[in-house]
A tleap script that builds the chain and sets N, CA, C and O, in Angstrom:
source leaprc.protein.ff14SB
mol = sequence {
  NMET ILE ASN THR VAL GLU ARG VAL THR GLN
  LEU ALA ALA SER ARG HIE LEU THR MET LYS
  ALA LEU ALA LYS ALA SER GLY VAL PRO SER
  THR THR LEU ARG SER ALA ARG SER ARG ASN
  SER GLN LEU THR LEU ASP VAL ILE GLU ARG
  LEU CYS CYS ALA MET GLY VAL SER LEU SER
  GLU PHE PHE ASP GLU LYS ALA CPRO
}
set mol.1.N position { 0.848 -1.187 0.000 }
set mol.1.CA position { 0.000 0.000 0.000 }
set mol.1.C position { 0.892 1.248 0.000 }
set mol.1.O position { 1.905 1.312 0.696 }
set mol.2.N position { 0.497 2.195 -0.772 }
set mol.2.CA position { 1.278 3.414 -0.932 }
set mol.2.C position { 1.044 4.355 0.256 }
set mol.2.O position { -0.081 4.507 0.733 }
set mol.3.N position { 2.115 4.974 0.714 }
set mol.3.CA position { 2.001 5.992 1.755 }
set mol.3.C position { 1.739 7.308 1.032 }
set mol.3.O position { 2.633 7.852 0.384 }
set mol.4.N position { 0.531 7.813 1.142 }
set mol.4.CA position { 0.131 8.981 0.351 }
set mol.4.C position { 0.907 10.239 0.712 }
set mol.4.O position { 1.196 11.054 -0.164 }
set mol.5.N position { 1.246 10.409 1.966 }
set mol.5.CA position { 1.994 11.599 2.376 }
set mol.5.C position { 3.409 11.552 1.788 }
set mol.5.O position { 3.905 12.560 1.287 }
set mol.6.N position { 4.050 10.398 1.848 }
set mol.6.CA position { 5.388 10.257 1.264 }
set mol.6.C position { 5.343 10.478 -0.236 }
set mol.6.O position { 6.241 11.105 -0.798 }
set mol.7.N position { 4.300 9.966 -0.895 }
set mol.7.CA position { 4.173 10.119 -2.346 }
set mol.7.C position { 4.001 11.592 -2.719 }
set mol.7.O position { 4.617 12.067 -3.673 }
set mol.8.N position { 3.177 12.303 -1.982 }
set mol.8.CA position { 3.003 13.738 -2.234 }
set mol.8.C position { 4.339 14.454 -2.047 }
set mol.8.O position { 4.704 15.312 -2.850 }
set mol.9.N position { 5.054 14.105 -1.005 }
set mol.9.CA position { 6.348 14.728 -0.731 }
set mol.9.C position { 7.324 14.477 -1.877 }
set mol.9.O position { 8.025 15.395 -2.304 }
set mol.10.N position { 7.376 13.238 -2.381 }
set mol.10.CA position { 8.253 12.891 -3.501 }
set mol.10.C position { 7.906 13.697 -4.750 }
set mol.10.O position { 8.776 14.289 -5.387 }
set mol.11.N position { 6.623 13.707 -5.083 }
set mol.11.CA position { 6.187 14.401 -6.297 }
set mol.11.C position { 6.417 15.907 -6.192 }
set mol.11.O position { 6.832 16.543 -7.161 }
set mol.12.N position { 6.153 16.466 -5.035 }
set mol.12.CA position { 6.373 17.905 -4.837 }
set mol.12.C position { 7.856 18.240 -4.975 }
set mol.12.O position { 8.218 19.218 -5.629 }
set mol.13.N position { 8.699 17.435 -4.364 }
set mol.13.CA position { 10.143 17.678 -4.438 }
set mol.13.C position { 10.639 17.589 -5.873 }
set mol.13.O position { 11.488 18.380 -6.284 }
set mol.14.N position { 10.121 16.637 -6.638 }
set mol.14.CA position { 10.565 16.489 -8.032 }
set mol.14.C position { 10.121 17.666 -8.891 }
set mol.14.O position { 10.642 17.872 -9.987 }
set mol.15.N position { 9.166 18.431 -8.397 }
set mol.15.CA position { 8.685 19.621 -9.102 }
set mol.15.C position { 9.175 20.907 -8.432 }
set mol.15.O position { 8.718 22.005 -8.748 }
set mol.16.N position { 10.097 20.744 -7.518 }
set mol.16.CA position { 10.703 21.871 -6.785 }
set mol.16.C position { 9.648 22.713 -6.066 }
set mol.16.O position { 9.717 23.942 -6.047 }
set mol.17.N position { 8.679 22.028 -5.480 }
set mol.17.CA position { 7.630 22.693 -4.709 }
set mol.17.C position { 7.808 22.388 -3.230 }
set mol.17.O position { 8.048 21.242 -2.851 }
set mol.18.N position { 7.692 23.400 -2.409 }
set mol.18.CA position { 7.652 23.159 -0.970 }
set mol.18.C position { 6.235 22.720 -0.617 }
set mol.18.O position { 5.307 22.926 -1.399 }
set mol.19.N position { 6.070 22.131 0.526 }
set mol.19.CA position { 4.736 21.719 0.952 }
set mol.19.C position { 3.845 22.952 1.155 }
set mol.19.O position { 2.640 22.902 0.907 }
set mol.20.N position { 4.440 24.038 1.602 }
set mol.20.CA position { 3.685 25.275 1.793 }
set mol.20.C position { 3.187 25.805 0.453 }
set mol.20.O position { 2.031 26.211 0.334 }
set mol.21.N position { 4.058 25.801 -0.554 }
set mol.21.CA position { 3.663 26.271 -1.886 }
set mol.21.C position { 2.605 25.353 -2.492 }
set mol.21.O position { 1.667 25.826 -3.133 }
set mol.22.N position { 2.749 24.063 -2.294 }
set mol.22.CA position { 1.774 23.106 -2.810 }
set mol.22.C position { 0.424 23.299 -2.136 }
set mol.22.O position { -0.617 23.266 -2.793 }
set mol.23.N position { 0.444 23.499 -0.837 }
set mol.23.CA position { -0.800 23.733 -0.102 }
set mol.23.C position { -1.512 24.967 -0.650 }
set mol.23.O position { -2.723 24.948 -0.869 }
set mol.24.N position { -0.763 26.021 -0.866 }
set mol.24.CA position { -1.349 27.260 -1.380 }
set mol.24.C position { -1.908 27.059 -2.793 }
set mol.24.O position { -3.015 27.510 -3.087 }
set mol.25.N position { -1.159 26.393 -3.660 }
set mol.25.CA position { -1.581 26.176 -5.042 }
set mol.25.C position { -2.807 25.270 -5.142 }
set mol.25.O position { -3.619 25.411 -6.056 }
set mol.26.N position { -2.934 24.345 -4.202 }
set mol.26.CA position { -4.022 23.366 -4.260 }
set mol.26.C position { -5.251 23.783 -3.456 }
set mol.26.O position { -6.342 23.252 -3.659 }
set mol.27.N position { -5.070 24.724 -2.555 }
set mol.27.CA position { -6.168 25.107 -1.681 }
set mol.27.C position { -6.347 24.166 -0.497 }
set mol.27.O position { -7.322 24.271 0.248 }
set mol.28.N position { -5.410 23.256 -0.330 }
set mol.28.CA position { -5.427 22.335 0.816 }
set mol.28.C position { -4.688 23.031 1.959 }
set mol.28.O position { -3.548 23.459 1.775 }
set mol.29.N position { -5.298 23.151 3.112 }
set mol.29.CA position { -4.610 23.804 4.227 }
set mol.29.C position { -3.284 23.114 4.561 }
set mol.29.O position { -3.213 21.887 4.620 }
set mol.30.N position { -2.251 23.906 4.775 }
set mol.30.CA position { -0.952 23.324 5.107 }
set mol.30.C position { -1.034 22.525 6.404 }
set mol.30.O position { -0.255 21.595 6.613 }
set mol.31.N position { -1.972 22.885 7.271 }
set mol.31.CA position { -2.149 22.126 8.515 }
set mol.31.C position { -2.610 20.696 8.232 }
set mol.31.O position { -2.284 19.780 8.988 }
set mol.32.N position { -3.356 20.501 7.164 }
set mol.32.CA position { -3.796 19.158 6.785 }
set mol.32.C position { -2.597 18.298 6.427 }
set mol.32.O position { -2.513 17.139 6.833 }
set mol.33.N position { -1.674 18.864 5.670 }
set mol.33.CA position { -0.477 18.116 5.275 }
set mol.33.C position { 0.430 17.845 6.470 }
set mol.33.O position { 0.939 16.736 6.633 }
set mol.34.N position { 0.629 18.860 7.301 }
set mol.34.CA position { 1.472 18.677 8.499 }
set mol.34.C position { 0.871 17.646 9.446 }
set mol.34.O position { 1.583 16.809 10.001 }
set mol.35.N position { -0.440 17.714 9.623 }
set mol.35.CA position { -1.116 16.785 10.524 }
set mol.35.C position { -0.996 15.347 10.022 }
set mol.35.O position { -0.718 14.436 10.802 }
set mol.36.N position { -1.203 15.146 8.732 }
set mol.36.CA position { -1.094 13.794 8.164 }
set mol.36.C position { 0.325 13.260 8.330 }
set mol.36.O position { 0.524 12.084 8.635 }
set mol.37.N position { 1.300 14.129 8.128 }
set mol.37.CA position { 2.695 13.703 8.264 }
set mol.37.C position { 3.021 13.356 9.717 }
set mol.37.O position { 3.631 12.321 9.982 }
set mol.38.N position { 2.624 14.203 10.648 }
set mol.38.CA position { 2.978 13.969 12.051 }
set mol.38.C position { 2.240 12.761 12.636 }
set mol.38.O position { 2.757 12.090 13.529 }
set mol.39.N position { 1.060 12.493 12.145 }
set mol.39.CA position { 0.289 11.343 12.646 }
set mol.39.C position { 0.546 10.075 11.846 }
set mol.39.O position { 0.042 9.002 12.178 }
set mol.40.N position { 1.344 10.216 10.777 }
set mol.40.CA position { 1.614 9.096 9.881 }
set mol.40.C position { 0.305 8.493 9.360 }
set mol.40.O position { 0.133 7.275 9.324 }
set mol.41.N position { -0.611 9.382 8.959 }
set mol.41.CA position { -1.897 8.933 8.447 }
set mol.41.C position { -1.964 9.143 6.939 }
set mol.41.O position { -1.090 9.779 6.350 }
set mol.42.N position { -2.987 8.613 6.337 }
set mol.42.CA position { -3.185 8.718 4.895 }
set mol.42.C position { -4.035 9.937 4.571 }
set mol.42.O position { -4.846 10.380 5.384 }
set mol.43.N position { -3.838 10.472 3.370 }
set mol.43.CA position { -4.652 11.595 2.895 }
set mol.43.C position { -5.922 11.061 2.245 }
set mol.43.O position { -5.938 9.948 1.720 }
set mol.44.N position { -6.980 11.855 2.282 }
set mol.44.CA position { -8.229 11.437 1.645 }
set mol.44.C position { -8.097 11.595 0.130 }
set mol.44.O position { -7.230 12.322 -0.356 }
set mol.45.N position { -8.955 10.917 -0.595 }
set mol.45.CA position { -8.929 10.992 -2.048 }
set mol.45.C position { -9.190 12.416 -2.528 }
set mol.45.O position { -8.578 12.863 -3.498 }
set mol.46.N position { -10.084 13.125 -1.866 }
set mol.46.CA position { -10.365 14.515 -2.235 }
set mol.46.C position { -9.105 15.367 -2.133 }
set mol.46.O position { -8.817 16.158 -3.031 }
set mol.47.N position { -8.373 15.216 -1.072 }
set mol.47.CA position { -7.135 15.984 -0.878 }
set mol.47.C position { -6.098 15.571 -1.922 }
set mol.47.O position { -5.429 16.426 -2.502 }
set mol.48.N position { -5.963 14.283 -2.161 }
set mol.48.CA position { -5.010 13.791 -3.157 }
set mol.48.C position { -5.338 14.372 -4.530 }
set mol.48.O position { -4.439 14.808 -5.249 }
set mol.49.N position { -6.614 14.381 -4.894 }
set mol.49.CA position { -7.019 14.932 -6.188 }
set mol.49.C position { -6.632 16.395 -6.314 }
set mol.49.O position { -6.130 16.821 -7.355 }
set mol.50.N position { -6.861 17.161 -5.265 }
set mol.50.CA position { -6.524 18.586 -5.288 }
set mol.50.C position { -5.017 18.806 -5.394 }
set mol.50.O position { -4.564 19.683 -6.129 }
set mol.51.N position { -4.249 18.014 -4.664 }
set mol.51.CA position { -2.794 18.124 -4.726 }
set mol.51.C position { -2.270 17.718 -6.104 }
set mol.51.O position { -1.396 18.379 -6.666 }
set mol.52.N position { -2.808 16.635 -6.633 }
set mol.52.CA position { -2.390 16.172 -7.958 }
set mol.52.C position { -2.686 17.226 -9.023 }
set mol.52.O position { -1.854 17.488 -9.892 }
set mol.53.N position { -3.848 17.815 -8.953 }
set mol.53.CA position { -4.220 18.856 -9.904 }
set mol.53.C position { -3.218 20.009 -9.852 }
set mol.53.O position { -2.797 20.515 -10.893 }
set mol.54.N position { -2.846 20.414 -8.670 }
set mol.54.CA position { -1.897 21.521 -8.503 }
set mol.54.C position { -0.506 21.167 -9.031 }
set mol.54.O position { 0.240 22.049 -9.455 }
set mol.55.N position { -0.158 19.878 -9.005 }
set mol.55.CA position { 1.160 19.446 -9.478 }
set mol.55.C position { 1.150 18.994 -10.935 }
set mol.55.O position { 2.205 18.728 -11.511 }
set mol.56.N position { -0.038 18.905 -11.532 }
set mol.56.CA position { -0.135 18.422 -12.900 }
set mol.56.C position { 0.111 16.928 -13.017 }
set mol.56.O position { 0.717 16.459 -13.980 }
set mol.57.N position { -0.365 16.189 -12.028 }
set mol.57.CA position { -0.166 14.742 -11.951 }
set mol.57.C position { -1.531 14.059 -12.012 }
set mol.57.O position { -2.475 14.493 -11.353 }
set mol.58.N position { -1.633 13.001 -12.797 }
set mol.58.CA position { -2.887 12.247 -12.839 }
set mol.58.C position { -2.960 11.326 -11.618 }
set mol.58.O position { -1.945 11.009 -10.997 }
set mol.59.N position { -4.168 10.910 -11.296 }
set mol.59.CA position { -4.319 9.977 -10.169 }
set mol.59.C position { -3.627 8.648 -10.466 }
set mol.59.O position { -3.053 8.031 -9.568 }
set mol.60.N position { -3.681 8.209 -11.721 }
set mol.60.CA position { -3.015 6.942 -12.053 }
set mol.60.C position { -1.505 7.062 -11.868 }
set mol.60.O position { -0.861 6.115 -11.415 }
set mol.61.N position { -0.931 8.218 -12.215 }
set mol.61.CA position { 0.496 8.431 -11.989 }
set mol.61.C position { 0.797 8.477 -10.489 }
set mol.61.O position { 1.806 7.937 -10.036 }
set mol.62.N position { -0.077 9.120 -9.731 }
set mol.62.CA position { 0.118 9.219 -8.288 }
set mol.62.C position { 0.179 7.835 -7.652 }
set mol.62.O position { 1.041 7.561 -6.818 }
set mol.63.N position { -0.754 6.960 -8.058 }
set mol.63.CA position { -0.845 5.648 -7.432 }
set mol.63.C position { 0.022 4.582 -8.097 }
set mol.63.O position { -0.004 3.421 -7.688 }
set mol.64.N position { 0.788 4.964 -9.115 }
set mol.64.CA position { 1.694 4.029 -9.773 }
set mol.64.C position { 2.927 3.843 -8.895 }
set mol.64.O position { 3.788 4.720 -8.828 }
set mol.65.N position { 3.007 2.713 -8.234 }
set mol.65.CA position { 4.108 2.472 -7.296 }
set mol.65.C position { 5.448 2.294 -7.991 }
set mol.65.O position { 6.490 2.341 -7.338 }
set mol.66.N position { 5.440 2.090 -9.305 }
set mol.66.CA position { 6.681 1.924 -10.055 }
set mol.66.C position { 7.249 3.264 -10.507 }
set mol.66.O position { 8.421 3.358 -10.870 }
set mol.67.N position { 6.421 4.288 -10.483 }
set mol.67.CA position { 6.870 5.607 -10.941 }
set mol.67.C position { 7.806 6.230 -9.912 }
set mol.67.O position { 7.641 6.032 -8.709 }
set mol.68.N position { 8.785 6.979 -10.393 }
set mol.68.CA position { 9.718 7.634 -9.454 }
set mol.68.C position { 9.067 8.739 -8.677 }
set mol.68.O position { 9.719 9.380 -7.853 }
savepdb mol mol.pdb
quit
């Protein structure tokens, strides 16, 4: 199973985005991302969709465990 917070972090870093910049671009509160990271919890599909849209990533690319 994919760790959604780690995947978001990887994709953001590969696009030279900070989590703060990604939160702002996606409309997802930065507290949501920090909370998920500190609790080691998963992000909801709604949040993932918003983050992916802001990064220009499809959901299939996001969930592709073989993708870098």
